[in-house]
N, C-alpha and C positions, 0 to 999 in steps of 0.2 A: 466841291458841292456835296461830296459824300459825307463830310463832317456835319453839314447842316441836316442831312437826312438822319444821321445817327443820333443827333441831339433832339430833333423835332419829334420823332415818333415816340420815344420813351416819355418825353415830356407831355405829349398829348394823352398818352395812355394813363399816366399817373394822374393827370388832371381829371379825367373821367372817373377813375377809381375813387378819388377823394370826393368828387361831387356825388357819386352814387352812395357813399356811406352816410352822407348827410340826409338822405331821403329815407328816414326811418318810418316805421309804423307809428300810428297815433292811436292811443287807447284812452278810455275813460279811467280816471283814477279817483276813487272815493270809497268811503266806508260807511255803511248805514248806521253804525253806532256813533259816529262822529259828525255826520252830515245829513240833515233832514232832506236835502235834495237828492239823496241817494237811497231811496226807500228799498226795503227788503221785501215787503209783502205786496207792493204796488208796482204799477208800470213805471219803468225808468224813463224819465223825460229827457230826451237828447237835446231839446231846445234850451234847457236850464243848465245842463252840464256840458262843459267843453272838453274836447279831446286834447291830449298833450303829446308831444313828441317823446317817444320812449328813450331816445338818446339825449334828450335835453336835460338841463339841470333841475327842472321841476319834477321830474319823475322820481317817486320814492324808491322804486326798484327799476333801474335801467334795464332794457331788454330789447328783444326782437320779436316778441309776440305778446298777445293780450291774455289776461287771466280773469276769470270771474269765479269767485268762491262763494257758494251759498251754504250756510249752516243753519240747522234747525234742531232745537232740543226736543226731547220727547215730552208727552203729556199735554194736558189742557192749558196749563200756565206756562208753556214753553216760550222760548224766544227764537227769533229769526235774525240772521245777520247776513248781509251781502257785502263782499269786498270786490272792487274792480281795480285792476292795476296792470302795469306792464310786467312781463316776466322774462327771465333770462335762463331759467333752468326748470325742468319739470320733475315731478316725483317719479315718473315712469318712462322718461326718455323720448316721448313723442309730444310735439307741440301743437297738437290739434285733437279735437274730440273731448269727451267728458269722462270723468271717473267718479264713481260713487262709493262711499264707505261710511261705516259707523265706528265711532271710537268706543272704548270700554264703558263709557257712561251712557251710551245710547244716542249721542249727538250724531245726526245725519250730516254728511258733508258731500257736496257736489262741486267738483273742480273742473271747469271747462277752459280749454286752451284754444285759441284761434289765431291764425296768421294769414287769413285769406283776403282781408280788406280792413281799411281803417275804421275804427269805431267798433270793431270786433270781427276780425280786424287784421288785415295784412295789407301792406302797401304794394299796390300794383305799379307804383312809380319806379321801382327798381328795374322793371322790364325795359323802359325806354333807355335807361342808362346802360344796360347790358347791350342793347341794340347799337347804341352809339359807340360803345367800346369795340364791338365786333366790326362795325363799319370803319372805325379808325385803324383797326388792325389790318383789314383788307387793303385800305388805302396805303398804309405803310409798306405792305408787301408789294403792291403794284408800283408804288413810287420807287422802291429800291430796285425793281427790275428795269426801270426806264433808264 
């Protein structure tokens, strides 16, 4: 009976780990220069734009958090651009909050990272998977003591 316990527990734990990695954050992915449903100067319509899985094949940049980049050139005839996508690496090491900067030509750039909910955005669905993993670990320990 001990051999069944030694096989069942690691198998159950690995299954939970593989399931939890599939529950990735979902982000909006669009560029205002390429897509008119992704406006830069107007309200973003979530009913027109769909979220996508950041670990899926549709993501331009796979990742575990969402990014929104707003750029605006100086002057009256300036331009605006907004890019929404998944992210895997930040320019300053923290995947939440916003950073503001200007480049040498005067273009303003606001980069915001979020990972607290889907849609901007972090997946709370990893919490139930972690709870299931913890429960299975406790059950394995209790079962091995019996």
